N, C-alpha and C positions, 0 to 999 in steps of 0.2 A: 504494500500500500504506500502511495506517495505521501510524504509528510511536508508540512508547510516549510518552505525555505525562507530565509531572511536575507534577501539580496541587498537590502539597504541601498546605498548610493554607489555610483560608479558603475563599472562594467559588471553586468550580471551574467553575460554569456558572450563567448566569441567562438569563431569557427570558420569553416569555408562554405561559400555559397556557390551554387551552380544554377544557371538559367537554361531551361529547355522549352522548346515549342514543338508542337505536333501538327502536321498538315491535316486538313479536313478529311473526313471519311471519303474513301475512294480517290483521294489525291495522292499520287506517288511522290509529288514534290509540292513545295510552297514557293511562290514567286512574289508574294506580297503579303501584307497583314491580312488581306481578305481571304487568303488561302489557309490561314492558321485557325485551328479549332480550339487549342488550349495552350496556355502559357504557364509554366511551373517554375517555382523557386524551391530548390532543394537545399536545406540547411544541414550541415554535418558539424555539430558542436565539438569543440576541442578544448583541452585544458590550456591555460596560458603558456606561451612559450617559455616564460621565466621558470615554470615548474619543471622544465626539462634540463635546465642548466645544472652543471655540477654532477651529472649522472654519466656512468659509463655505458657501454652497449648493453649491459645486462640490467640497467636501471638502478644500479647501486649508487648511492649518493657519494660524491667525491668532492673534495675541497678544490675550489677554483677561485683564484684570486680576482677573477673578473666577475664572479657571480653577484657579489653585493652591488657592484656598479650596474649590472644589467637588471637586477631586480628593482633597483630604484630608478631605472630609466624612465623618462617621460613617456606616458602612454603604454607602458609595458603590459598592463593588465588587459589591454584590448588585442594584443597580438596572439593569434592561435599557434599552438605547437605545430610543427611540420606534419603533414599528413603521411601516414603509412601507406604503402602501396600493395596491391594484390591481396588485400585483406577485406573481406566482405563484412566481417563482424564489427560494425560501427553503428552508433546511434544516429538516427536521421529523422527529419521531418520534411514531408513533401507538402508544399503549399501551392494551391491553385489560385492564380491571379485573375481577378475579374477584368473585363474589358480587353483582355489579351494584351495589355501593355501597361507600363508604369506611367503615372501622371508626370507632368513636367514640373519639377521644382524650380524655385527661384535660383538665380545664379549668385555666386559669391556668398557674402556673409548675411545679407538681409533676407527677411521672409518674403516680402513682396506679395504679389497676387498669387504666386504658386503655393503659398501656405494654405490656400482655400481648396486646392485640388486634392481629391481623395480617391482611393480605390479600395474595394473590398477584396478580401482574400479568405480562403478557407483551408484549414489544416486537413488535408485529405488522407494522409497516411503518416503513422508514427511507428518506428520499429528499430530493431537492432541488427538487421541483416540486409545489406545492400542488394542481395540477390532479389529481394522483393521489389526494390526500386527498378532493377533491370527488367524484371518481368512486367512491372506496371507501365514503364515507359517504352517498352519494346514493341515490336510489330505484333499486331493482333488481327484475328479473324473471328467473327461471331455470326450467329444466325438470327435473322429477324423473320417475323411472320409474313410481312408484306413485301419485303425487298430481297429476301433470301440471304445469301452470304454477303457480309459486309467486311471490308478490309480497312485497317488503319496502319499507315506507314509508321515506322519507329520515330520517336522523338529526336530532335536535333539539339545538340549542345551549342548554345549561343553565347555563353559567358561563364567565367570562373573567377573567383576572387576570395577575399576574406571579409567577414562581417563582424560587427560588434553590436551588442544591445546594451545600452547605457541608461541608467536612471539618474536624472539630475537631482541636485540638492533641493530639498523641500522640507518645510517645517512640519507638515502633516501629509499623509499619503494622498489625500484628495487633491493636493497641489502638485503631485509628482507628474513629470513628463518622462515617458520612455522614448528614447531615440534609437532607431535602427539605422545603422550606416554601413555602407560597403565600399570597398575599393577593388576593382577588377585587376587581375593579372593577365587574363586572356579575354578578348583580344587586346593587344597593346594599343590599338587605335580602333575607335568605333566606326563601323561600316554602315551600309544601308540597312542591314538587318537589325543591328542594335538600335539605330535611330528609330526604326519603325516600331520596335518593342518598347521604346522609351528608356533605354538603358544608357547610362553614362559611365565613364571611367570611375567616377566617385559620386556618390549621392547619399542623401539621408532623408529619413521620414520619421514623423512622430507616430508611434505605434500604440494602438488601443485595442482592447479585447472586449467584445460585446457580451453582455449578460444574456445567456440563452433563454431566460425567461422574459426579457424585454421585448416589446412588440417591434415589428418591422417598421422602419422609418421610411419616409418618402425618398430620401437620398439613397437608401439601400435598395429600393425598388422591390425585388423579389429575394427574400432571404431563404435560408434553408428551412425545409419542413421540420416540424417539431421532432419527428423521429430521427432526423439526421443531425440535429444539433448536439454539441458537446454535452456529455452527461457528467458534469462536475460533481465531486463529492460535497457533502454538507459543509466541510470546513472552508472550501473555496467559496461556495455560495454565501456563507455567512461572514467569514472573516475578510474576504476581499470585496465581494459585490455588496455585502450588507443586507442580505435577505432577512426578512422578518423585522424590518424597521430599524436595523442597526445603522444604515446609511441611506441617504436619499429620502425622497418623499413617497415613493411607491413601496408596496409590500415586497416586491422583488428586489429592492435595493437600487443600486446605481445601474444606469443603462450601459455604461462603459467603465473600464478600469485600465489604468496603466499596468504594466507587468510587475505587479507587486510580488509575485512568485513566478519563477520560470515555469512552474508546473501548469500554468494557464495555457501554455503552448503545447502541452504534452497530450492533449486529447483530440482525437479525430472529431471533426465537426466544429472545432473552435472557429468562430468568425472574427476576423481581424480587420481593423480599419487602419489603413496607412494614410497619413496626412502628409502630403509633399512638403518638404522643408527647404533643403538647399542642395544644390549640385556643385560639382567641382571640388578640388582638393581643399580650397579655402573654406568652402561651405561645409564640407565633411568635418574639418577641424573645429569649426564654430559649433556645430551640433554636438559632437562627441566630447569636445573639450579636453584640456589637460594633456595635450600632445598625442591624443589617441589617433586622430586623423592622420597626422604626420607619421606616426608609428606604422599604421596600416599601409600608407603610401610606400614607406621604405621596404617593408617586407614583401609587398606585392610587386615592387620593381624587381626585386631579386627573383621572386618566383615566376616572373614573366619569361624567364629564360628557359623554363621547363618546356619540354615538347608536349604536343597535344596527346601523344601516346602516353606520356607520363601522367597527364591529367586524367585520362581514362582509367589508368591503373589505380589512381586514388579511389575511384568508385568501383573498382573491380568489374568494369564494363568490358565487353568484347568489342574491340575496335571495328571489326568487320560488320557489326550489327547496328552501330550508331554513327550516322554520317557526321563528320566534323567540319565540313566545308564552311558552315556558318561562322566558325571561329576565324576563318580567313576572309570573311566578308561576302560569301557567295550564298544566295538563296538556293535551297535545294529541298 
């Protein structure tokens, strides 16, 4: 059973992020956003890089004169440890993004009009074995009563990088803002595909989680049916959303919450609201603060030298089954 974590302020999670899109049913390829059926964000949480310092190949702690300096380095808590390869046993969350693209945030340090742009996303799968991801994103065929056999081409990898989820300083939880920021290592330059999907080399969003008991809002249009929404335990509904009059004016509590516990993202059917904040490396640093954006830029600049084959090995994916041309800027 999951227990309430106490993330407090600062980085509450970091890891690697991968963006995938899938062509529409019966489309062997996609040549524009109109040919895309689904857009996914895959999160693979990792411990902070600083936790691996001073260890030998067996994981035994060793004294390292540089360890203290690295641990105290600006933004170090946001940098994920290097990914292992050819290992499927990893925790992951697969998130389906509404509107098939990310909204356009404001550039640089200011919020601007982009702060008003939002998109809905849903946690569609949570697990500890990437083979499930490979099966879910891979080629599919299925039978329908009216159209017979239908075929879905495999998903395409359109981006890879590092992400951090950061809680800002707040006197009380109700004033907390959770920021989700990422910096891509692949591709090194955004192409037509990334532009169409709303991706930037660096970007950030304010992240909120919807109370599954709250009614659907006009901005959400069509939410998940009740049977598909996250089934949170009582401690989340009471301690975080404030069900039963603990918080808010309604009996179900607050309509939305910042990520007061990372467990909010660990349930399939969790409905997420991303509010566009800032794009660009300067904007990422402004959102995450305390050198975290710069730390992500530095590590992803180094990781950009990894080959596409090495990236696929991080996810234990078979290169011959997942087209990678989108990372080179080509629709397929």
